[in-house]
N, C-alpha and C positions, 0 to 999 in steps of 0.2 A: 721054655715057659705057661703056665697054663691059660687058655685061653680068656679063662675070668679075670686074671689079674690087672690090673691099671699099670700104666707104665710108668705114673708119680702118685703115692700114696694121696690119699684127701686128708690132712690133719684135722681133726674136729676134736672140739671138748668135750667130755662127758662129765659126769658125776657131779664133784664139785669143781668143774674148773680143772679138769687132769688133760694133759692131750693126748691122743692116739693117734695112731694110723691106720686108716680104713685102704687096705690094699687090695682088696677082691669086690668083683659085683658082690658074691655070696657077705662079703662081711656087710656093703652097704646095704644089702636086702634085709638082715640082721636088724640094725639100727634103725634101720625104717619099719620095721616089724614091730620093732618095740617101743616107736615112738608112742607117747599117750595118744587116745582116741582122742581124747579133747581138742587137741594142738594141731588133728591133723589136716590138710589144707588143700589147695589146689598144687602146689609145689613139690609138696609130700606125696601127695596121687600120682604124677607124672615120673617123680622119681623111682618111688617105686614101682610103677608099671614099666620103666623102663629098667628097671637090674631084671625084674621077672623075664621081659622080651630078651633081654643079653643072657641070663642064665638057659633059656629055651634054644638058645642061637639065633635068636631072629633079626637082633641088634649087634653091632662092637662093643665090646664092653668099655674103652675110649669114651662113646656116646653115653650109656650109662653113668659111668665116673664125671662126665658133665652136668651131666641132672641133678648127677648127687649131691655133688659140688656147689649148684645153685640152690638147690633146698639147704644148705646145710649156710650158707653164705645169708638167706634168707631171713636163718633163726640164728643169727651171730653164733653159730657152733663152729664157724672155720678158726683155729688156733694158727695164732701168729708162727710165724716161722723162726726156727732155733737162730740164724743168723743175724735177721732183724731185730732178736730181743736182745743179744750181745753188742750188736749196733747200736741201741740205742741208748747202752747201760754205761755210764762215762768211765766206770772202772774197766770194762772189759771192750773198750773203744779202741780200734787201731790207730787212732789219733798219736801218734807220740807226745804230744804236748796237753795230753788228759792224762791225768793224774789219778 
């Protein structure tokens, strides 16, 4: 596995709410660089600096992942896990009594 790859991707919503998986420090860095300047704040700055440091090998990729995930959570970008969507939907529920 490449040193900048995350152990578990961060699922975020992009565009019109389409989920995508951020799998590496470079992916996270790209999303942060493309974030609108007018919306940049403290969590954005911290995540961007962490990704930059991880790309230089100064910190672990998982540290940058955690800070990117915190940024995404603050801005309501985290996508729900597919399992939780299916579990919440009665038609796809594993409960045999639900039809």
